[in-house]
N, C-alpha and C positions, 0 to 999 in steps of 0.2 A: 276445606280448611282455611285457617285464618291467612297463610301463605297466598292461596290462590284468591280469596277476597282482596287481599293487599294487591296483588298482582293485576287483578280487574281493575281496582280502583285507580291505579297508576295508570293503567292502559286508557281508561276513559279520560283522566285528566289530561293526558298527552293528546288525545283526540280533540278535545275542548281547546286545546293551546293553539291548533292549527288556524283556529277561527278567532283567538284571543280569548283569555280567560276572562270571562265577565259575571261569574257566578260569585255570589257573597256567602254562600253555605258550605260547611266543610262536610256535610253529608255524602258526597260522592267520594272525597279523598281520604276520609278519616280511617276507614281500614287500612289504608297504605300507612299513615301516621302511625297508627297503633302497633302495625308489625314492623315496618322497615326502619323506622327510627332506631329500633332497638336490635333487629336481626339482619338488616339489609345490608347489600355490599355498598361501598362508597357511591356509585351510580344510583343506586335505588334511593339512598339518602339524600343525595343532591337532589334528585328529581322531584322527591316527596317533600323537601323543606322550599324547593323553590315555588312549587304549586301552592304550598300552604301560605307561603308569604304574598304571592299574587292575590289570594283571597283575601288575606288581612288587608292590603291596600286598597281593593275593591270596598272592603267594609269601612274604610277611612281611618284604619287602626294602623297608622304610619308607624306607632313606637313598636307594638307587636311584629309588624313586618320585618322591621329592621332588626330585631331580636333574632328573627327566624333568618335572615338573610347573613347575619353575622355567624351564626351557628354553620349555615350551609358552606360559607367562605372557609372553614375549618377543614372541609373536605378535600380542599385544594392540595393539601399536604399529605392526603392518604390513598392517592394513587385512582382519580377518577378517569374516565375515558369519555365521558359524554361531553364533549366540547361545545356543542351547541347549547345545552342546556346551561352549561356554566357561563357562557358569555350572556345567554338571555338574562340570567341571575345577574350580572354585572350591570346590565342594562337597567333593569328592574331598581335595584338597589339606588343606580345614580339618581332616579327621578327624585328619591327620597332626599338625596344629598341636594338636588337642584332646589327643592321647595324649602329647604331649611338652610340656603344659601352657603352650603358648604362647596364652594366653587372647585376647590383644588382636588378633592375627593371625587366631585361629578367628573371632571376632566380625565382623571386617573383610570376611573373605571370605564368610560368609554373608550379610551386609547387601547386599554388592556382587551376590551371586547373586540375592538376593530382588529387588532392582530389576531385574535382567536378566530373571528369570522373568515379573515384572508385565509387562515391555515386550514380550513374546510370549505374554501371557495363558494362561501356565502357573501357574495361581492354587495349585494343589495343592503344587507345589514350592515355590512363593513362601512358603507358610504353613510348609513343613518348615524353610526356611532361617531365617524370621522366629523361629520357636521356638527354634531352635540359639542365635541371636543373645541371645535372652531368657536363656537358659541360661547363656551367657557372661557376660552383664552381672551374673548373680545370684552365680556365681563370683566377681567381681570386686567383690560388694557395692555395685554402682552403682545405688542405687534410681532416680534421676532417670532415666537411659537405661533400665534394665528397665522403667520405667513407660510411657516413650515408646512401646517397642517392644511392650507388654502392649496400649496403648492401639489402636495398628495392627491387632494380631491380634484385638481384640474387634470392630472394625470389619468385619474380613474375615469372622468367625463370625456377624455378623449377617446378612450374605450367604448363608452356608453354615454352618448349626449343626454339621455333620458335622466341620468344621475343629476343634473343640473338644478332639478327640481328640489335636491337636498340642500344645495348652497345658497339659491336664490333669495329665500327668507332671510339670510344673515347677511346679506351684502348691504342693505342697508344700515344696520347697525355697525358693521365694520367701517363703512366710509364715514358715518357720523362720528365715530370715535377717532378714527385715524387719518380720514381725508381732509380737504380743505372745503370751505364754504360754497365754492364753486362747484366741487365733486357732490357735494350733499345735495345743492339744488338740481343739477342735472339728473341726480338718481331719483330724486323725489318727484320729478315731473314725469317719471317712467311709473314709479309705484302707483301715485295718485289718478293715472288713467286706467288703472286695472280694475276691470269691472267685477272680478272675481277675486277680490282683496281678502285675504284671510284677517280673520278677526285680532289674531296675536300680533299680525304685522302693525295694525293700527296704533299700537303703543311704541313701536319703534319710529313709525312716521311722525307720530306726536313729539316724541323725542327730538327727532332730527329737525322738526320746525322750531322748537325750542332753542336747538342749540344756534341757529341761524336767526334767532330774534324774532320769528313771527309767531307771537303769542296766541293769536286769534286762531290760527289754524291748529296752533298745537292743542289749545283747549277744545276744539270742534273735535279732532281724533280721538282725544284722552277719554272724552266725555260720550263718544260714540262705540265705545267697547262694551261687549255685552258681560252680563254678570258671571257666566262662567269663567271667561278669561280673567276677569277682575279676581274672581277667587283663586285661580291659580298661580297669578302673578301680582298678587296684593301689595307687597310692598314697592314692587316696580312702579305699579299703578300710582300708589298714593304719593311716591317721590315724584313723579314726572307731574301729576296733578298739583302738589303744593308747590 
C-alpha cells in the first residue's frame, strides 16, 4: 500500500541519517513525500520535510531547502513529539542562515536546538549548538552574550573535558574581537604550533595577524586556505584578503 511504502521510505531515511544524509536523490524518500505530507501525523510530516530539506541542501538548492524547512517549522504548533528531529531541523536551517549572513537567526536556531537537545539528554549535540551560538555572538561582537554562552560551555566541559574540542576553534576569534594585543599574540603562538590545524581556523589566524599589524603572516594564512573553505566562507575570506 502507499502507507506501507511511505513508512518504509521514512524508516530508510532515518537509518541513513544515523551516518549523515549524503544522498542527492529523492527516490528513497519520495513515497513518504507523496503520502505523509498529505495524510501523515505531525511527526511523520516533520521527519519527511526534514529529510527532504537535507537532500535539497546536498543538491546545493538552498532556497528550496529553506522553503521546506519553513514549512516544517509550522509543525511546531501542531503537536509534534519527535524532539530530536525538530532540533536537527533547527540546526540544518541554521546552516543556511549562516551562509546567508543572517547571524541573529543563526544564533536563535542554535540556542533553541541546544535547549531541546538538553531536554532529551543529547549533551554532545547540545554542546555543538552552544558552540555555534558562541560563534554567532562573536560575529556580532556581543561580548556580554558571548560570555554568557561561554560560561555555560565551561560548565559542560567540567563534566566532560572532551567537549572542549567544540570551543577551542572559537577561542582565537573570541580573543581577536574582545582581547588585547598581548592576548592575541599569546594565543596565536599556540595555534600556529598546531600540526593538525583545521583549514577554517586559518582564516581566524589570518584575521588575528591582521589585527596586530602583521600583514605578512596574515596574507600567508589567508592565501593558504583551500578552495572548499573559501567557498563556504567566501565573504569572510574576501574581507580579510582585501
